[in-house]
C-alpha positions in Angstrom: 46.1 -69.1 -70.9 43.4 -70.6 -72.8 41.8 -68.9 -75.8 38.1 -69.1 -77.1 36.0 -67.8 -80.1 33.8 -65.8 -77.5 33.6 -65.2 -73.8 30.5 -64.5 -72.2 30.7 -62.7 -68.8 27.6 -63.3 -66.7 25.5 -66.5 -66.6 21.9 -64.9 -66.0 19.1 -66.0 -68.6 20.7 -63.4 -71.1 24.0 -64.8 -70.9 23.0 -68.5 -71.4 20.9 -67.6 -74.2 23.8 -65.9 -76.0 26.0 -69.0 -75.1 23.4 -71.4 -76.7 23.2 -69.3 -79.8 27.1 -69.4 -80.2 27.6 -73.0 -79.6 25.0 -73.6 -82.1 26.9 -71.7 -84.7 30.2 -73.8 -84.0 31.8 -71.0 -82.0 33.9 -72.3 -79.1 32.7 -70.0 -76.0 33.2 -69.8 -72.4 30.5 -68.4 -70.0 32.1 -67.1 -66.6 29.3 -66.4 -64.0 30.2 -65.0 -60.6 27.6 -67.3 -58.6 25.3 -69.9 -59.9 23.8 -69.6 -63.3 20.5 -67.8 -63.3 20.5 -67.4 -59.4 19.8 -63.5 -59.3 17.3 -61.5 -61.5 16.7 -64.5 -63.6 15.3 -66.4 -60.8 13.3 -63.7 -59.6 10.4 -63.2 -61.7 6.5 -63.7 -61.8 7.8 -66.9 -64.0 5.4 -65.7 -66.8 6.4 -66.4 -70.5 4.1 -64.1 -72.5 3.1 -64.0 -75.9 3.0 -60.4 -76.4 -0.6 -59.6 -76.6 0.1 -56.6 -74.2 2.0 -55.0 -77.2 -1.1 -54.5 -79.3 -2.0 -51.5 -77.3 1.0 -49.7 -78.6 1.2 -51.4 -82.2 4.4 -52.7 -81.3 4.3 -55.7 -83.9 7.9 -56.4 -83.8 8.0 -57.0 -80.0 5.0 -59.2 -80.2 6.2 -61.3 -83.2 9.4 -61.8 -81.0 7.5 -62.7 -78.0 5.0 -65.1 -79.7 8.0 -66.8 -81.4 10.1 -67.4 -78.3 7.3 -68.5 -76.3 6.3 -71.2 -78.9 9.8 -72.2 -79.3 10.0 -72.7 -75.4 6.6 -74.6 -75.2 8.1 -76.7 -77.8 11.8 -77.4 -76.5 11.0 -77.6 -72.8 7.4 -78.8 -72.3 8.0 -79.9 -68.8 8.8 -76.7 -67.5 6.0 -74.6 -69.0 2.2 -74.8 -68.3 -0.5 -73.0 -70.2 -2.1 -70.3 -67.8 -5.4 -68.8 -68.6 -5.3 -65.0 -67.6 -8.2 -62.6 -67.2 -8.3 -58.8 -67.3 -11.4 -57.1 -66.4 -13.0 -55.0 -69.1 -14.2 -51.4 -69.0 -17.2 -49.8 -70.5 -15.2 -47.4 -72.7 -11.8 -47.0 -74.1 -8.8 -49.4 -75.0 -10.1 -52.1 -72.9 -13.6 -52.1 -73.9 -15.2 -55.1 -75.2 -15.2 -54.1 -78.9 -11.8 -52.7 -78.6 -10.4 -56.1 -76.9 -12.4 -58.2 -79.4 -10.9 -56.7 -82.2 -7.3 -56.8 -80.9 -8.1 -60.5 -80.0 -9.1 -61.3 -83.4 -5.8 -59.6 -84.8 -3.6 -61.5 -82.0 -5.2 -64.8 -83.3 -3.5 -64.1 -86.7 -0.2 -63.6 -85.4 -0.6 -66.8 -83.1 -1.5 -68.8 -86.6 1.5 -67.3 -88.2 3.8 -68.3 -85.4 1.9 -72.0 -84.9 1.3 -71.3 -81.2 0.0 -74.1 -79.4 -2.1 -72.1 -76.9 -5.8 -71.0 -77.1 -6.5 -67.9 -78.6 -7.8 -64.8 -76.4 -11.4 -64.2 -76.3 -13.8 -62.1 -74.4 -16.1 -63.3 -71.6 -19.2 -62.2 -70.1 -19.6 -61.2 -66.5 -21.0 -64.5 -65.7 -18.4 -66.5 -67.7 -15.7 -64.5 -66.0 -16.9 -64.8 -62.3 -17.6 -68.8 -63.0 -13.9 -69.3 -64.2 -12.3 -67.3 -61.4 -14.7 -66.8 -58.3 -12.2 -64.0 -57.2 -13.6 -61.7 -59.7 -17.1 -61.8 -58.3 -18.4 -58.2 -58.4 -15.2 -57.1 -60.2 -16.3 -57.6 -63.9 -19.3 -55.6 -64.5 -18.4 -55.3 -68.2 -16.8 -59.0 -68.7 -13.2 -60.0 -69.1 -10.7 -60.7 -71.6 -9.1 -64.4 -71.4 -5.9 -65.0 -73.0 -3.3 -67.8 -72.4 0.4 -67.3 -71.5 2.8 -69.9 -70.1 3.8 -70.1 -66.4 7.2 -71.5 -65.6 6.5 -74.2 -62.8 10.3 -74.3 -61.8 13.0 -71.6 -63.5 15.5 -73.9 -63.0 14.2 -76.5 -65.5 14.7 -74.0 -68.2 18.1 -73.0 -67.0 19.1 -76.5 -66.8 17.9 -77.2 -70.5 20.0 -73.9 -71.6 23.0 -75.4 -69.8 22.7 -78.9 -71.3 22.3 -77.5 -74.6 25.3 -75.4 -74.2 27.3 -78.1 -73.1 26.5 -80.5 -75.7 27.8 -77.8 -78.6 31.1 -77.7 -76.6 30.4 -74.5 -74.6 32.2 -74.3 -71.3 30.3 -72.8 -68.4 32.3 -71.9 -65.2 30.4 -70.9 -61.8 31.9 -69.0 -58.8 34.2 -67.3 -61.2 33.9 -63.3 -60.6 35.5 -61.4 -63.5 37.2 -58.4 -62.0 39.1 -57.0 -65.3 38.9 -56.8 -69.0 41.7 -55.7 -70.9 42.8 -55.6 -74.9 45.9 -57.6 -75.9 46.6 -57.0 -79.8 43.5 -58.5 -81.2 42.3 -60.2 -78.3 40.6 -59.5 -75.0 42.2 -60.7 -71.8 39.9 -61.7 -69.1 40.8 -62.1 -65.4 38.9 -63.7 -62.6 39.2 -63.1 -58.9 41.6 -65.9 -58.7 43.9 -64.5 -61.1 42.9 -66.8 -64.0 43.3 -65.4 -67.6 41.4 -66.2 -70.5 41.5 -64.8 -73.8 39.1 -64.2 -77.0 38.5 -61.8 -79.8 35.0 -61.3 -79.0 33.4 -60.7 -75.5 30.0 -60.2 -74.5 29.2 -58.5 -71.1 25.6 -59.7 -69.6 26.6 -58.8 -65.7 23.3 -56.8 -65.6 23.5 -54.6 -62.4 27.1 -55.7 -61.8 28.2 -54.0 -65.0 30.2 -51.4 -63.0 32.0 -53.7 -60.7 34.3 -54.8 -63.7 37.3 -52.8 -64.4 37.7 -52.3 -68.4 38.9 -49.4 -70.5 36.8 -46.5 -71.0 36.2 -46.6 -74.6 34.5 -50.1 -74.2 32.0 -49.0 -71.5 28.6 -48.7 -73.1 26.0 -46.1 -72.1 25.0 -46.9 -68.6 21.5 -46.9 -67.8 19.8 -46.1 -64.4 18.9 -49.1 -62.3 15.9 -49.7 -60.1 14.6 -52.6 -57.7 11.7 -55.0 -58.9 10.1 -57.1 -56.4 7.1 -59.2 -56.1 5.2 -60.4 -53.2 4.5 -64.0 -52.4 1.3 -64.3 -50.3 -0.2 -67.3 -48.7 -3.7 -66.2 -49.9 -4.7 -68.1 -53.1 -6.7 -65.6 -55.4 -7.3 -68.5 -57.8 -5.4 -71.8 -58.4 -5.7 -72.0 -61.9 -5.9 -68.4 -63.7 -3.7 -65.4 -63.9 -5.4 -62.3 -62.9 -4.8 -58.7 -64.0 -5.6 -55.9 -61.8 -5.6 -52.1 -62.1 -5.4 -49.3 -59.2 -7.0 -46.1 -59.1 -3.7 -44.4 -60.2 -3.5 -46.7 -63.5 -0.9 -49.0 -62.0 -1.2 -52.7 -63.1 -0.4 -55.6 -61.1 -0.6 -59.4 -62.0 -1.6 -61.9 -59.7 -0.2 -65.5 -60.5 -1.0 -68.8 -58.8 2.2 -70.4 -57.2 2.0 -73.4 -55.2 -1.0 -72.7 -52.5 -0.5 -69.1 -52.6 -0.2 -66.1 -55.1 2.7 -64.2 -56.4 1.8 -60.6 -57.1 3.7 -58.0 -59.2 5.7 -56.0 -60.0 6.5 -53.2 -57.7 9.3 -50.9 -58.9 11.6 -48.8 -56.4 14.8 -46.6 -57.4 18.0 -48.4 -56.8 21.5 -47.0 -56.3 24.3 -48.8 -58.5 26.4 -51.3 -56.9 24.0 -51.9 -53.7 23.7 -55.5 -54.3 22.3 -57.7 -53.5 19.0 -55.7 -53.2 16.9 -55.8 -50.0 13.3 -54.8 -49.5 12.4 -52.4 -46.8 9.7 -52.3 -44.5 8.3 -48.9 -46.0 8.6 -50.6 -49.7 6.2 -53.3 -48.6 3.7 -50.9 -47.0 3.6 -48.9 -50.5 3.1 -51.9 -52.4 0.5 -53.3 -50.0 -1.4 -50.0 -50.2 -1.4 -50.1 -53.9 -2.6 -53.8 -54.6 -5.2 -53.4 -51.8 -6.4 -50.4 -53.7 -6.5 -52.3 -56.6 -8.1 -55.4 -55.1 -10.9 -53.0 -53.6 -12.7 -55.3 -51.4 -10.0 -57.5 -49.7 -6.9 -56.7 -47.8 -3.7 -58.3 -47.9 -1.6 -57.9 -44.6 2.0 -58.1 -43.9 1.3 -61.6 -42.1 -0.1 -62.8 -45.4 3.5 -62.4 -46.8 5.5 -65.6 -47.3 8.4 -64.4 -49.4 9.6 -62.1 -52.3 11.0 -62.1 -55.9 13.5 -59.3 -56.0 15.9 -58.2 -58.6 17.8 -55.2 -60.1 16.5 -54.0 -63.5 17.8 -51.2 -65.9 15.3 -48.0 -66.3 14.4 -46.0 -69.1 15.7 -42.7 -67.3 17.5 -41.6 -64.2 14.7 -39.1 -63.5 12.9 -38.6 -60.1 9.5 -40.4 -59.7 8.3 -44.2 -60.0 11.0 -45.8 -62.2 10.0 -47.3 -65.4 12.0 -50.4 -66.5 13.7 -50.4 -70.0 11.3 -51.4 -72.7 13.6 -52.6 -75.3 17.0 -54.6 -75.0 20.0 -52.4 -75.2 23.1 -53.7 -77.1 26.1 -51.5 -77.1 29.1 -52.8 -79.3 32.5 -51.8 -80.0 35.4 -53.6 -81.6 34.2 -57.0 -80.5 33.2 -56.1 -77.2 29.4 -55.9 -76.4 27.4 -54.9 -73.4 23.9 -56.3 -73.1 21.2 -54.9 -70.6 17.4 -56.1 -70.6 14.6 -56.8 -68.6 12.6 -59.3 -70.7 13.0 -63.0 -69.7 10.7 -64.2 -72.6 12.9 -62.7 -75.3 16.2 -63.9 -74.3 16.5 -65.9 -77.3 15.7 -63.1 -79.7 18.0 -61.2 -77.8 20.8 -63.5 -78.3 20.1 -63.8 -81.9 20.5 -60.0 -82.1 24.1 -60.3 -80.4 25.0 -62.6 -82.8 24.2 -60.5 -85.7 26.6 -57.8 -83.9 29.1 -60.4 -83.5 
């Protein structure tokens, strides 16, 4: 039985981020992943690394700062994996999305960008003509102009995964894939982790970042954190290209927001959420769910229709929700970190801030 300072169960983006931080602090760490790293929900995203501009509407400055800092770090560390992406959101005549409100928010955001030394272009408001010239898809859809801000899009998520895995390896972290963990038990001051093949490892600290597979692990009840509800989030990949250079935000008549991101010769549209029973893995997308998504996005587009024949693929993953009630599920807004006697469980929904989350876990350890 081999011992480590820390064992991380789950090699998604959260697990790799935690292992990277552990290795940087000189801890001997082991990552046990049931499949291949970042192959599930972490590989099924809109691929946007956002700077947190959206958080200004709720005055959530801490989340904004974390998002900007982590976005800036990734742009610096993995430039080959990230491309700056101009994003457009139609403005309204009145309210939070009116020109005056958004211009004030853009000015404030510019200050945060300067403090974080972001290399991206600051946000600005565009006239109707400027927005339509930049993105012809918006012709007739932006009578009050548009907000233009910049985020970053991952050309290929595997490049970020490979960068993190290399960083872990260089600092002495051991990463083992295709090693499903089946049980965790306390043995004196250490934890003993057993995989499906019967191999046992030990460590005084364990971080569980298994996501929706949390309940597949057999462990003493006193170590199980508060279990969230779960929802299925999926994006449609369609052959129609809305715009080759810009991301576009659209709002339906019911207030539901969609983000359309160029992907290859098509567009990724997301994200749609459906209730999802625990332990129903891997997730599947039904015909009825697709139809609901299509009706909603066509309502947001207004003048054009996307049909089932336009769909060429999906991104689908399982995310923790804020509540278990009925109605449309709402993904967890903040990461949830439960700690007890050296055992930590982490559940989250945000890809961008995986490093800030990992630093928070290190503080608990």
